[in-house]
Backbone as XML, in Angstrom:
<?xml version="1.0"?>
<chain id="A" units="angstrom">
  <residue number="1" name="GLN">
    <atom name="N" x="-10.683" y="-12.055" z="-16.741"/>
    <atom name="CA" x="-9.593" y="-13.222" z="-16.186"/>
    <atom name="C" x="-9.363" y="-12.845" z="-14.894"/>
  </residue>
  <residue number="2" name="VAL">
    <atom name="N" x="-9.350" y="-11.587" z="-14.443"/>
    <atom name="CA" x="-9.007" y="-11.250" z="-13.101"/>
    <atom name="C" x="-10.107" y="-10.244" z="-12.525"/>
  </residue>
  <residue number="3" name="GLN">
    <atom name="N" x="-10.407" y="-10.403" z="-11.213"/>
    <atom name="CA" x="-11.284" y="-9.467" z="-10.591"/>
    <atom name="C" x="-10.364" y="-8.774" z="-9.611"/>
  </residue>
  <residue number="4" name="LEU">
    <atom name="N" x="-10.612" y="-7.464" z="-9.446"/>
    <atom name="CA" x="-9.946" y="-6.812" z="-8.603"/>
    <atom name="C" x="-10.785" y="-5.945" z="-7.633"/>
  </residue>
  <residue number="5" name="VAL">
    <atom name="N" x="-10.511" y="-6.051" z="-6.255"/>
    <atom name="CA" x="-11.300" y="-5.326" z="-5.297"/>
    <atom name="C" x="-10.431" y="-4.416" z="-4.337"/>
  </residue>
  <residue number="6" name="GLU">
    <atom name="N" x="-10.713" y="-3.212" z="-4.435"/>
    <atom name="CA" x="-9.930" y="-2.373" z="-3.690"/>
    <atom name="C" x="-10.525" y="-1.968" z="-2.320"/>
  </residue>
  <residue number="7" name="SER">
    <atom name="N" x="-9.686" y="-1.678" z="-1.304"/>
    <atom name="CA" x="-10.057" y="-1.432" z="-0.029"/>
    <atom name="C" x="-9.066" y="-0.398" z="0.668"/>
  </residue>
  <residue number="8" name="GLY">
    <atom name="N" x="-9.522" y="0.012" z="1.808"/>
    <atom name="CA" x="-8.542" y="0.864" z="2.627"/>
    <atom name="C" x="-8.869" y="2.369" z="2.462"/>
  </residue>
  <residue number="9" name="GLY">
    <atom name="N" x="-9.720" y="2.764" z="1.621"/>
    <atom name="CA" x="-10.058" y="4.142" z="1.482"/>
    <atom name="C" x="-10.729" y="4.558" z="2.655"/>
  </residue>
  <residue number="10" name="GLY">
    <atom name="N" x="-10.888" y="5.929" z="2.801"/>
    <atom name="CA" x="-11.457" y="6.594" z="3.908"/>
    <atom name="C" x="-11.352" y="8.072" z="4.051"/>
  </residue>
  <residue number="11" name="LEU">
    <atom name="N" x="-11.673" y="8.602" z="5.077"/>
    <atom name="CA" x="-11.515" y="10.043" z="5.345"/>
    <atom name="C" x="-10.294" y="10.345" z="6.353"/>
  </residue>
  <residue number="12" name="VAL">
    <atom name="N" x="-9.505" y="11.158" z="5.834"/>
    <atom name="CA" x="-8.158" y="11.535" z="6.530"/>
    <atom name="C" x="-7.914" y="12.877" z="6.379"/>
  </residue>
  <residue number="13" name="GLN">
    <atom name="N" x="-7.304" y="13.464" z="7.600"/>
    <atom name="CA" x="-6.869" y="14.796" z="7.549"/>
    <atom name="C" x="-5.612" y="15.281" z="6.718"/>
  </residue>
  <residue number="14" name="ALA">
    <atom name="N" x="-5.436" y="16.365" z="6.152"/>
    <atom name="CA" x="-4.260" y="16.659" z="5.421"/>
    <atom name="C" x="-3.017" y="16.465" z="6.081"/>
  </residue>
  <residue number="15" name="GLY">
    <atom name="N" x="-2.047" y="15.645" z="5.577"/>
    <atom name="CA" x="-0.747" y="15.369" z="6.198"/>
    <atom name="C" x="-0.873" y="13.906" z="6.801"/>
  </residue>
  <residue number="16" name="GLY">
    <atom name="N" x="-1.971" y="13.357" z="6.792"/>
    <atom name="CA" x="-2.078" y="11.998" z="7.312"/>
    <atom name="C" x="-1.818" y="10.902" z="6.094"/>
  </residue>
  <residue number="17" name="SER">
    <atom name="N" x="-2.005" y="9.686" z="6.450"/>
    <atom name="CA" x="-1.539" y="8.615" z="5.623"/>
    <atom name="C" x="-2.816" y="7.547" z="5.550"/>
  </residue>
  <residue number="18" name="LEU">
    <atom name="N" x="-2.722" y="6.913" z="4.545"/>
    <atom name="CA" x="-3.729" y="5.668" z="4.147"/>
    <atom name="C" x="-3.018" y="4.699" z="3.414"/>
  </residue>
  <residue number="19" name="ARG">
    <atom name="N" x="-3.462" y="3.437" z="3.505"/>
    <atom name="CA" x="-2.726" y="2.415" z="2.662"/>
    <atom name="C" x="-4.103" y="1.772" z="2.095"/>
  </residue>
  <residue number="20" name="LEU">
    <atom name="N" x="-3.979" y="1.763" z="0.653"/>
    <atom name="CA" x="-4.868" y="1.130" z="-0.129"/>
    <atom name="C" x="-4.463" y="-0.282" z="-0.458"/>
  </residue>
  <residue number="21" name="SER">
    <atom name="N" x="-5.270" y="-1.265" z="-0.565"/>
    <atom name="CA" x="-5.070" y="-2.750" z="-0.901"/>
    <atom name="C" x="-5.891" y="-3.012" z="-2.164"/>
  </residue>
  <residue number="22" name="CYS">
    <atom name="N" x="-5.466" y="-3.897" z="-2.992"/>
    <atom name="CA" x="-6.198" y="-4.233" z="-4.191"/>
    <atom name="C" x="-6.009" y="-5.724" z="-4.083"/>
  </residue>
  <residue number="23" name="ALA">
    <atom name="N" x="-6.992" y="-6.526" z="-3.831"/>
    <atom name="CA" x="-7.038" y="-7.986" z="-3.756"/>
    <atom name="C" x="-7.404" y="-8.473" z="-5.159"/>
  </residue>
  <residue number="24" name="ALA">
    <atom name="N" x="-6.536" y="-9.445" z="-5.795"/>
    <atom name="CA" x="-7.019" y="-10.082" z="-7.115"/>
    <atom name="C" x="-7.394" y="-11.458" z="-6.887"/>
  </residue>
  <residue number="25" name="SER">
    <atom name="N" x="-8.299" y="-11.821" z="-7.825"/>
    <atom name="CA" x="-8.819" y="-13.258" z="-7.789"/>
    <atom name="C" x="-9.038" y="-13.486" z="-9.345"/>
  </residue>
  <residue number="26" name="GLY">
    <atom name="N" x="-9.224" y="-14.834" z="-9.475"/>
    <atom name="CA" x="-9.672" y="-15.390" z="-10.770"/>
    <atom name="C" x="-8.295" y="-15.768" z="-11.556"/>
  </residue>
  <residue number="27" name="ARG">
    <atom name="N" x="-7.311" y="-15.004" z="-11.479"/>
    <atom name="CA" x="-5.982" y="-15.328" z="-11.964"/>
    <atom name="C" x="-4.937" y="-14.778" z="-10.996"/>
  </residue>
  <residue number="28" name="THR">
    <atom name="N" x="-3.796" y="-15.271" z="-10.985"/>
    <atom name="CA" x="-2.895" y="-14.757" z="-10.120"/>
    <atom name="C" x="-2.374" y="-13.352" z="-10.519"/>
  </residue>
  <residue number="29" name="SER">
    <atom name="N" x="-2.294" y="-12.495" z="-9.494"/>
    <atom name="CA" x="-1.909" y="-11.024" z="-9.740"/>
    <atom name="C" x="-0.504" y="-10.984" z="-10.180"/>
  </residue>
  <residue number="30" name="SER">
    <atom name="N" x="0.396" y="-12.028" z="-10.131"/>
    <atom name="CA" x="1.796" y="-12.050" z="-10.514"/>
    <atom name="C" x="1.764" y="-12.163" z="-12.006"/>
  </residue>
  <residue number="31" name="SER">
    <atom name="N" x="0.566" y="-12.387" z="-12.581"/>
    <atom name="CA" x="0.629" y="-12.516" z="-14.159"/>
    <atom name="C" x="0.415" y="-11.134" z="-14.791"/>
  </residue>
  <residue number="32" name="TYR">
    <atom name="N" x="0.320" y="-10.098" z="-13.990"/>
    <atom name="CA" x="-0.082" y="-8.763" z="-14.461"/>
    <atom name="C" x="0.778" y="-7.584" z="-13.897"/>
  </residue>
  <residue number="33" name="ALA">
    <atom name="N" x="1.081" y="-6.685" z="-14.839"/>
    <atom name="CA" x="1.441" y="-5.372" z="-14.155"/>
    <atom name="C" x="0.395" y="-4.700" z="-13.505"/>
  </residue>
  <residue number="34" name="MET">
    <atom name="N" x="0.678" y="-4.006" z="-12.595"/>
    <atom name="CA" x="-0.552" y="-3.391" z="-11.816"/>
    <atom name="C" x="-0.342" y="-1.991" z="-11.606"/>
  </residue>
  <residue number="35" name="GLY">
    <atom name="N" x="-1.521" y="-1.286" z="-11.460"/>
    <atom name="CA" x="-1.345" y="0.253" z="-11.470"/>
    <atom name="C" x="-2.490" y="0.792" z="-10.570"/>
  </residue>
  <residue number="36" name="TRP">
    <atom name="N" x="-2.310" y="1.911" z="-10.263"/>
    <atom name="CA" x="-3.341" y="2.763" z="-9.475"/>
    <atom name="C" x="-3.832" y="3.919" z="-10.230"/>
  </residue>
  <residue number="37" name="PHE">
    <atom name="N" x="-4.949" y="4.147" z="-10.377"/>
    <atom name="CA" x="-5.527" y="5.467" z="-11.027"/>
    <atom name="C" x="-6.506" y="6.105" z="-10.000"/>
  </residue>
  <residue number="38" name="ARG">
    <atom name="N" x="-6.676" y="7.332" z="-10.372"/>
    <atom name="CA" x="-7.811" y="8.113" z="-9.626"/>
    <atom name="C" x="-8.590" y="9.080" z="-10.363"/>
  </residue>
  <residue number="39" name="GLN">
    <atom name="N" x="-9.798" y="9.176" z="-9.813"/>
    <atom name="CA" x="-10.633" y="10.162" z="-10.611"/>
    <atom name="C" x="-11.177" y="11.205" z="-9.507"/>
  </residue>
  <residue number="40" name="ALA">
    <atom name="N" x="-10.805" y="12.398" z="-9.547"/>
    <atom name="CA" x="-11.290" y="13.346" z="-8.641"/>
    <atom name="C" x="-12.625" y="14.013" z="-9.306"/>
  </residue>
  <residue number="41" name="PRO">
    <atom name="N" x="-13.487" y="14.551" z="-8.397"/>
    <atom name="CA" x="-14.737" y="15.096" z="-8.903"/>
    <atom name="C" x="-14.511" y="16.044" z="-9.965"/>
  </residue>
  <residue number="42" name="GLY">
    <atom name="N" x="-15.267" y="15.869" z="-11.067"/>
    <atom name="CA" x="-15.349" y="16.830" z="-12.126"/>
    <atom name="C" x="-13.944" y="16.695" z="-13.090"/>
  </residue>
  <residue number="43" name="LYS">
    <atom name="N" x="-13.135" y="15.765" z="-12.783"/>
    <atom name="CA" x="-11.862" y="15.425" z="-13.541"/>
    <atom name="C" x="-11.992" y="14.128" z="-14.263"/>
  </residue>
  <residue number="44" name="GLU">
    <atom name="N" x="-11.033" y="13.823" z="-15.144"/>
    <atom name="CA" x="-10.819" y="12.512" z="-15.826"/>
    <atom name="C" x="-9.890" y="11.552" z="-14.847"/>
  </residue>
  <residue number="45" name="ARG">
    <atom name="N" x="-10.135" y="10.295" z="-15.234"/>
    <atom name="CA" x="-9.180" y="9.473" z="-14.543"/>
    <atom name="C" x="-7.947" y="9.739" z="-14.898"/>
  </residue>
  <residue number="46" name="ALA">
    <atom name="N" x="-6.945" y="9.511" z="-13.757"/>
    <atom name="CA" x="-5.479" y="9.851" z="-13.999"/>
    <atom name="C" x="-4.668" y="8.827" z="-13.276"/>
  </residue>
  <residue number="47" name="PHE">
    <atom name="N" x="-3.497" y="8.623" z="-13.976"/>
    <atom name="CA" x="-2.529" y="7.756" z="-13.620"/>
    <atom name="C" x="-1.976" y="8.183" z="-12.228"/>
  </residue>
  <residue number="48" name="VAL">
    <atom name="N" x="-1.786" y="7.269" z="-11.399"/>
    <atom name="CA" x="-1.134" y="7.566" z="-10.006"/>
    <atom name="C" x="0.248" y="6.796" z="-9.903"/>
  </residue>
  <residue number="49" name="ALA">
    <atom name="N" x="0.198" y="5.478" z="-10.109"/>
    <atom name="CA" x="1.419" y="4.619" z="-9.893"/>
    <atom name="C" x="1.190" y="3.291" z="-10.565"/>
  </residue>
  <residue number="50" name="ALA">
    <atom name="N" x="2.332" y="2.707" z="-11.013"/>
    <atom name="CA" x="2.383" y="1.392" z="-11.496"/>
    <atom name="C" x="3.587" y="0.509" z="-10.986"/>
  </residue>
  <residue number="51" name="ILE">
    <atom name="N" x="3.589" y="-0.671" z="-11.192"/>
    <atom name="CA" x="4.633" y="-1.624" z="-10.675"/>
    <atom name="C" x="4.703" y="-2.851" z="-11.741"/>
  </residue>
  <residue number="52" name="ARG">
    <atom name="N" x="5.902" y="-3.241" z="-11.820"/>
    <atom name="CA" x="5.978" y="-4.555" z="-12.689"/>
    <atom name="C" x="5.389" y="-5.691" z="-12.205"/>
  </residue>
  <residue number="53" name="ARG">
    <atom name="N" x="5.211" y="-6.675" z="-13.053"/>
    <atom name="CA" x="4.685" y="-7.869" z="-12.656"/>
    <atom name="C" x="5.520" y="-8.624" z="-11.370"/>
  </residue>
  <residue number="54" name="SER">
    <atom name="N" x="6.754" y="-8.528" z="-11.471"/>
    <atom name="CA" x="7.655" y="-9.016" z="-10.406"/>
    <atom name="C" x="8.093" y="-8.060" z="-9.425"/>
  </residue>
  <residue number="55" name="GLY">
    <atom name="N" x="7.514" y="-6.875" z="-9.307"/>
    <atom name="CA" x="7.883" y="-5.844" z="-8.422"/>
    <atom name="C" x="9.122" y="-5.228" z="-9.041"/>
  </residue>
  <residue number="56" name="GLY">
    <atom name="N" x="9.805" y="-4.616" z="-8.008"/>
    <atom name="CA" x="11.070" y="-3.812" z="-8.463"/>
    <atom name="C" x="10.595" y="-2.327" z="-9.080"/>
  </residue>
  <residue number="57" name="SER">
    <atom name="N" x="10.895" y="-2.289" z="-10.290"/>
    <atom name="CA" x="10.478" y="-0.874" z="-11.050"/>
    <atom name="C" x="9.204" y="-0.364" z="-10.759"/>
  </residue>
  <residue number="58" name="THR">
    <atom name="N" x="9.238" y="0.808" z="-10.382"/>
    <atom name="CA" x="7.681" y="1.572" z="-10.050"/>
    <atom name="C" x="7.816" y="2.798" z="-10.896"/>
  </residue>
  <residue number="59" name="TYR">
    <atom name="N" x="6.549" y="3.379" z="-11.156"/>
    <atom name="CA" x="6.450" y="4.563" z="-11.743"/>
    <atom name="C" x="5.452" y="5.459" z="-11.099"/>
  </residue>
  <residue number="60" name="TYR">
    <atom name="N" x="5.463" y="6.756" z="-10.999"/>
    <atom name="CA" x="4.493" y="7.639" z="-10.324"/>
    <atom name="C" x="4.286" y="8.859" z="-11.052"/>
  </residue>
  <residue number="61" name="SER">
    <atom name="N" x="3.050" y="9.313" z="-10.866"/>
    <atom name="CA" x="2.880" y="10.605" z="-11.328"/>
    <atom name="C" x="3.572" y="11.677" z="-10.642"/>
  </residue>
  <residue number="62" name="ASP">
    <atom name="N" x="3.876" y="12.711" z="-11.171"/>
    <atom name="CA" x="4.731" y="13.760" z="-10.630"/>
    <atom name="C" x="3.867" y="14.328" z="-9.414"/>
  </residue>
  <residue number="63" name="SER">
    <atom name="N" x="2.587" y="14.325" z="-9.322"/>
    <atom name="CA" x="1.972" y="14.882" z="-8.266"/>
    <atom name="C" x="2.053" y="14.082" z="-7.084"/>
  </residue>
  <residue number="64" name="VAL">
    <atom name="N" x="2.308" y="12.713" z="-7.117"/>
    <atom name="CA" x="2.437" y="11.850" z="-5.860"/>
    <atom name="C" x="3.734" y="11.398" z="-5.657"/>
  </residue>
  <residue number="65" name="LYS">
    <atom name="N" x="4.852" y="11.691" z="-6.542"/>
    <atom name="CA" x="6.049" y="11.168" z="-6.392"/>
    <atom name="C" x="6.715" y="11.662" z="-5.001"/>
  </residue>
  <residue number="66" name="GLY">
    <atom name="N" x="7.455" y="10.641" z="-4.335"/>
    <atom name="CA" x="7.841" y="11.114" z="-3.008"/>
    <atom name="C" x="6.894" y="10.934" z="-1.900"/>
  </residue>
  <residue number="67" name="ARG">
    <atom name="N" x="5.687" y="10.993" z="-2.173"/>
    <atom name="CA" x="4.524" y="10.712" z="-1.105"/>
    <atom name="C" x="3.838" y="9.279" z="-1.151"/>
  </residue>
  <residue number="68" name="PHE">
    <atom name="N" x="3.719" y="8.811" z="-2.372"/>
    <atom name="CA" x="3.047" y="7.503" z="-2.482"/>
    <atom name="C" x="4.024" y="6.477" z="-2.865"/>
  </residue>
  <residue number="69" name="THR">
    <atom name="N" x="3.766" y="5.218" z="-2.344"/>
    <atom name="CA" x="4.571" y="4.117" z="-2.682"/>
    <atom name="C" x="3.619" y="2.972" z="-3.172"/>
  </residue>
  <residue number="70" name="ILE">
    <atom name="N" x="3.986" y="2.435" z="-4.372"/>
    <atom name="CA" x="3.186" y="1.208" z="-4.683"/>
    <atom name="C" x="4.088" y="-0.132" z="-4.476"/>
  </residue>
  <residue number="71" name="SER">
    <atom name="N" x="3.349" y="-1.046" z="-4.068"/>
    <atom name="CA" x="4.126" y="-2.190" z="-3.785"/>
    <atom name="C" x="3.218" y="-3.444" z="-4.098"/>
  </residue>
  <residue number="72" name="ARG">
    <atom name="N" x="3.763" y="-4.653" z="-4.132"/>
    <atom name="CA" x="2.829" y="-5.912" z="-4.427"/>
    <atom name="C" x="3.491" y="-7.135" z="-3.605"/>
  </residue>
  <residue number="73" name="ASP">
    <atom name="N" x="2.558" y="-7.962" z="-3.276"/>
    <atom name="CA" x="2.875" y="-9.097" z="-2.519"/>
    <atom name="C" x="2.202" y="-10.173" z="-3.299"/>
  </residue>
  <residue number="74" name="ASN">
    <atom name="N" x="2.904" y="-10.894" z="-4.372"/>
    <atom name="CA" x="2.265" y="-11.693" z="-5.158"/>
    <atom name="C" x="1.908" y="-13.055" z="-4.455"/>
  </residue>
  <residue number="75" name="ALA">
    <atom name="N" x="2.477" y="-13.223" z="-3.255"/>
    <atom name="CA" x="2.129" y="-14.501" z="-2.450"/>
    <atom name="C" x="0.679" y="-14.286" z="-2.027"/>
  </residue>
  <residue number="76" name="LYS">
    <atom name="N" x="0.220" y="-13.045" z="-1.817"/>
    <atom name="CA" x="-1.109" y="-12.739" z="-1.289"/>
    <atom name="C" x="-1.856" y="-12.126" z="-2.456"/>
  </residue>
  <residue number="77" name="ASN">
    <atom name="N" x="-1.487" y="-12.205" z="-3.663"/>
    <atom name="CA" x="-2.321" y="-11.604" z="-4.661"/>
    <atom name="C" x="-2.789" y="-10.281" z="-4.534"/>
  </residue>
  <residue number="78" name="THR">
    <atom name="N" x="-1.987" y="-9.449" z="-4.027"/>
    <atom name="CA" x="-2.353" y="-8.089" z="-3.420"/>
    <atom name="C" x="-1.374" y="-7.060" z="-3.865"/>
  </residue>
  <residue number="79" name="VAL">
    <atom name="N" x="-1.899" y="-5.930" z="-4.216"/>
    <atom name="CA" x="-0.985" y="-4.706" z="-4.398"/>
    <atom name="C" x="-1.459" y="-3.689" z="-3.676"/>
  </residue>
  <residue number="80" name="TYR">
    <atom name="N" x="-0.561" y="-2.823" z="-3.145"/>
    <atom name="CA" x="-0.757" y="-1.708" z="-2.124"/>
    <atom name="C" x="-0.351" y="-0.441" z="-2.776"/>
  </residue>
  <residue number="81" name="LEU">
    <atom name="N" x="-1.008" y="0.508" z="-2.033"/>
    <atom name="CA" x="-0.555" y="2.029" z="-2.422"/>
    <atom name="C" x="-0.450" y="2.599" z="-0.971"/>
  </residue>
  <residue number="82" name="GLN">
    <atom name="N" x="0.705" y="2.813" z="-0.533"/>
    <atom name="CA" x="0.808" y="3.652" z="0.589"/>
    <atom name="C" x="0.802" y="4.949" z="0.261"/>
  </residue>
  <residue number="83" name="MET">
    <atom name="N" x="-0.083" y="5.783" z="0.960"/>
    <atom name="CA" x="-0.112" y="7.156" z="0.670"/>
    <atom name="C" x="0.163" y="8.085" z="1.916"/>
  </residue>
  <residue number="84" name="ASN">
    <atom name="N" x="1.337" y="8.738" z="1.928"/>
    <atom name="CA" x="1.586" y="9.669" z="3.033"/>
    <atom name="C" x="1.590" y="11.124" z="2.724"/>
  </residue>
  <residue number="85" name="SER">
    <atom name="N" x="1.615" y="11.963" z="3.611"/>
    <atom name="CA" x="1.531" y="13.407" z="3.440"/>
    <atom name="C" x="0.434" y="13.782" z="2.343"/>
  </residue>
  <residue number="86" name="LEU">
    <atom name="N" x="-0.837" y="13.278" z="2.844"/>
    <atom name="CA" x="-1.884" y="13.459" z="2.007"/>
    <atom name="C" x="-2.466" y="14.901" z="1.851"/>
  </residue>
  <residue number="87" name="LYS">
    <atom name="N" x="-2.867" y="15.398" z="0.711"/>
    <atom name="CA" x="-3.309" y="16.792" z="0.418"/>
    <atom name="C" x="-4.764" y="16.633" z="-0.029"/>
  </residue>
  <residue number="88" name="PRO">
    <atom name="N" x="-5.475" y="17.738" z="0.328"/>
    <atom name="CA" x="-6.780" y="17.762" z="-0.120"/>
    <atom name="C" x="-6.946" y="17.516" z="-1.586"/>
  </residue>
  <residue number="89" name="GLU">
    <atom name="N" x="-6.072" y="17.761" z="-2.545"/>
    <atom name="CA" x="-6.089" y="17.466" z="-3.898"/>
    <atom name="C" x="-5.985" y="15.934" z="-4.218"/>
  </residue>
  <residue number="90" name="ASP">
    <atom name="N" x="-5.659" y="15.265" z="-3.190"/>
    <atom name="CA" x="-5.587" y="13.808" z="-3.457"/>
    <atom name="C" x="-7.011" y="13.141" z="-3.225"/>
  </residue>
  <residue number="91" name="THR">
    <atom name="N" x="-7.899" y="13.956" z="-2.986"/>
    <atom name="CA" x="-9.238" y="13.391" z="-2.871"/>
    <atom name="C" x="-9.691" y="12.901" z="-4.194"/>
  </residue>
  <residue number="92" name="ALA">
    <atom name="N" x="-10.173" y="11.656" z="-4.247"/>
    <atom name="CA" x="-10.617" y="10.998" z="-5.450"/>
    <atom name="C" x="-10.998" y="9.563" z="-5.128"/>
  </residue>
  <residue number="93" name="LEU">
    <atom name="N" x="-11.680" y="9.031" z="-6.216"/>
    <atom name="CA" x="-11.911" y="7.554" z="-6.190"/>
    <atom name="C" x="-10.817" y="6.809" z="-6.801"/>
  </residue>
  <residue number="94" name="TYR">
    <atom name="N" x="-10.198" y="6.038" z="-5.999"/>
    <atom name="CA" x="-8.982" y="5.392" z="-6.463"/>
    <atom name="C" x="-9.233" y="3.998" z="-6.955"/>
  </residue>
  <residue number="95" name="TYR">
    <atom name="N" x="-8.589" y="3.688" z="-8.106"/>
    <atom name="CA" x="-8.960" y="2.526" z="-8.768"/>
    <atom name="C" x="-7.630" y="1.626" z="-8.900"/>
  </residue>
  <residue number="96" name="CYS">
    <atom name="N" x="-7.720" y="0.405" z="-8.705"/>
    <atom name="CA" x="-6.766" y="-0.628" z="-8.983"/>
    <atom name="C" x="-6.933" y="-1.105" z="-10.415"/>
  </residue>
  <residue number="97" name="ALA">
    <atom name="N" x="-5.912" y="-1.340" z="-10.996"/>
    <atom name="CA" x="-5.948" y="-1.837" z="-12.502"/>
    <atom name="C" x="-4.877" y="-2.799" z="-12.777"/>
  </residue>
  <residue number="98" name="ALA">
    <atom name="N" x="-5.198" y="-3.882" z="-13.736"/>
    <atom name="CA" x="-4.107" y="-4.770" z="-14.150"/>
    <atom name="C" x="-3.975" y="-4.768" z="-15.581"/>
  </residue>
  <residue number="99" name="ALA">
    <atom name="N" x="-2.826" y="-4.947" z="-16.019"/>
    <atom name="CA" x="-2.391" y="-4.958" z="-17.538"/>
    <atom name="C" x="-1.894" y="-6.321" z="-17.934"/>
  </residue>
  <residue number="100" name="ASN">
    <atom name="N" x="-2.079" y="-6.801" z="-19.082"/>
    <atom name="CA" x="-1.498" y="-7.845" z="-19.842"/>
    <atom name="C" x="-0.138" y="-7.605" z="-20.239"/>
  </residue>
  <residue number="101" name="SER">
    <atom name="N" x="0.778" y="-7.174" z="-19.470"/>
    <atom name="CA" x="2.167" y="-6.832" z="-19.745"/>
    <atom name="C" x="3.091" y="-6.929" z="-18.632"/>
  </residue>
  <residue number="102" name="TYR">
    <atom name="N" x="4.475" y="-6.679" z="-18.800"/>
    <atom name="CA" x="5.356" y="-6.698" z="-17.729"/>
    <atom name="C" x="5.094" y="-5.466" z="-16.949"/>
  </residue>
  <residue number="103" name="LEU">
    <atom name="N" x="5.123" y="-4.248" z="-17.546"/>
    <atom name="CA" x="4.691" y="-3.137" z="-17.011"/>
    <atom name="C" x="3.981" y="-2.181" z="-17.849"/>
  </residue>
  <residue number="104" name="ALA">
    <atom name="N" x="3.029" y="-1.358" z="-17.355"/>
    <atom name="CA" x="2.338" y="-0.486" z="-17.951"/>
    <atom name="C" x="1.965" y="0.738" z="-17.109"/>
  </residue>
  <residue number="105" name="ILE">
    <atom name="N" x="1.800" y="1.953" z="-17.902"/>
    <atom name="CA" x="1.469" y="3.130" z="-17.138"/>
    <atom name="C" x="0.426" y="3.963" z="-17.943"/>
  </residue>
  <residue number="106" name="ARG">
    <atom name="N" x="0.088" y="3.556" z="-19.081"/>
    <atom name="CA" x="-0.988" y="4.196" z="-19.938"/>
    <atom name="C" x="-2.360" y="3.561" z="-19.598"/>
  </residue>
  <residue number="107" name="GLU">
    <atom name="N" x="-3.354" y="4.386" z="-19.435"/>
    <atom name="CA" x="-4.589" y="3.857" z="-18.994"/>
    <atom name="C" x="-5.171" y="2.850" z="-20.139"/>
  </residue>
  <residue number="108" name="TYR">
    <atom name="N" x="-5.065" y="3.066" z="-21.305"/>
    <atom name="CA" x="-5.486" y="2.021" z="-22.299"/>
    <atom name="C" x="-4.690" y="0.718" z="-22.167"/>
  </residue>
  <residue number="109" name="GLU">
    <atom name="N" x="-3.612" y="0.693" z="-21.396"/>
    <atom name="CA" x="-2.861" y="-0.611" z="-21.378"/>
    <atom name="C" x="-3.468" y="-1.512" z="-20.373"/>
  </residue>
  <residue number="110" name="PHE">
    <atom name="N" x="-4.304" y="-0.771" z="-19.394"/>
    <atom name="CA" x="-4.968" y="-1.638" z="-18.385"/>
    <atom name="C" x="-6.288" y="-2.056" z="-18.807"/>
  </residue>
  <residue number="111" name="HIS">
    <atom name="N" x="-6.639" y="-3.334" z="-18.682"/>
    <atom name="CA" x="-7.854" y="-3.992" z="-19.213"/>
    <atom name="C" x="-8.799" y="-4.449" z="-18.168"/>
  </residue>
  <residue number="112" name="TYR">
    <atom name="N" x="-8.293" y="-4.405" z="-16.804"/>
    <atom name="CA" x="-9.070" y="-4.931" z="-15.711"/>
    <atom name="C" x="-8.993" y="-3.928" z="-14.607"/>
  </residue>
  <residue number="113" name="TRP">
    <atom name="N" x="-10.274" y="-3.663" z="-14.143"/>
    <atom name="CA" x="-10.423" y="-2.488" z="-13.161"/>
    <atom name="C" x="-11.152" y="-3.000" z="-11.917"/>
  </residue>
  <residue number="114" name="GLY">
    <atom name="N" x="-10.848" y="-2.545" z="-10.858"/>
    <atom name="CA" x="-11.579" y="-2.803" z="-9.621"/>
    <atom name="C" x="-12.818" y="-1.741" z="-9.679"/>
  </residue>
  <residue number="115" name="GLN">
    <atom name="N" x="-13.491" y="-1.739" z="-8.618"/>
    <atom name="CA" x="-14.725" y="-0.886" z="-8.371"/>
    <atom name="C" x="-14.264" y="0.650" z="-7.849"/>
  </residue>
  <residue number="116" name="GLY">
    <atom name="N" x="-13.243" y="0.649" z="-7.254"/>
    <atom name="CA" x="-12.747" y="1.929" z="-6.820"/>
    <atom name="C" x="-13.086" y="2.121" z="-5.171"/>
  </residue>
  <residue number="117" name="THR">
    <atom name="N" x="-12.107" y="2.796" z="-4.714"/>
    <atom name="CA" x="-12.271" y="3.100" z="-3.114"/>
    <atom name="C" x="-11.995" y="4.585" z="-2.900"/>
  </residue>
  <residue number="118" name="GLN">
    <atom name="N" x="-12.986" y="5.183" z="-2.199"/>
    <atom name="CA" x="-13.055" y="6.549" z="-1.955"/>
    <atom name="C" x="-11.941" y="7.056" z="-1.050"/>
  </residue>
  <residue number="119" name="VAL">
    <atom name="N" x="-11.171" y="8.023" z="-1.457"/>
    <atom name="CA" x="-10.209" y="8.648" z="-0.475"/>
    <atom name="C" x="-10.561" y="10.109" z="-0.358"/>
  </residue>
  <residue number="120" name="THR">
    <atom name="N" x="-10.818" y="10.542" z="0.840"/>
    <atom name="CA" x="-11.075" y="11.997" z="0.928"/>
    <atom name="C" x="-10.214" y="12.626" z="1.950"/>
  </residue>
  <residue number="121" name="VAL">
    <atom name="N" x="-9.569" y="13.682" z="1.717"/>
    <atom name="CA" x="-8.575" y="14.298" z="2.478"/>
    <atom name="C" x="-9.289" y="15.652" z="2.871"/>
  </residue>
  <residue number="122" name="SER">
    <atom name="N" x="-9.345" y="15.838" z="4.155"/>
    <atom name="CA" x="-9.906" y="17.108" z="4.651"/>
    <atom name="C" x="-8.698" y="18.167" z="5.033"/>
  </residue>
  <residue number="123" name="SER">
    <atom name="N" x="-9.123" y="19.374" z="4.889"/>
    <atom name="CA" x="-7.920" y="20.428" z="5.243"/>
    <atom name="C" x="-8.445" y="20.946" z="6.676"/>
  </residue>
</chain>
């Protein structure tokens, strides 16, 4: 019902910043709770951040709290992940996801996924 396309990934030095974007189409992004997940080489996909349908309340993994900020612009059908103070361990393929709920943080709650955008942090 919704298609998600991530963008904004790239190569950045440790301590730098990137902003990821997730554009939604097919159905308005305001109908879904949105989240970001990441999968590092050799590891399972892990939760990064989530935001309510209407914005407001947000959730973060402990590893990114204080450094990453999730936000959404429902008028643009876009969700963002601002990543600051990046560390080499943040290197991963980052996925945008949508859930048919007001807010979701568990991977199984997200039913729609983007193709991922690569973030590589060099030391």
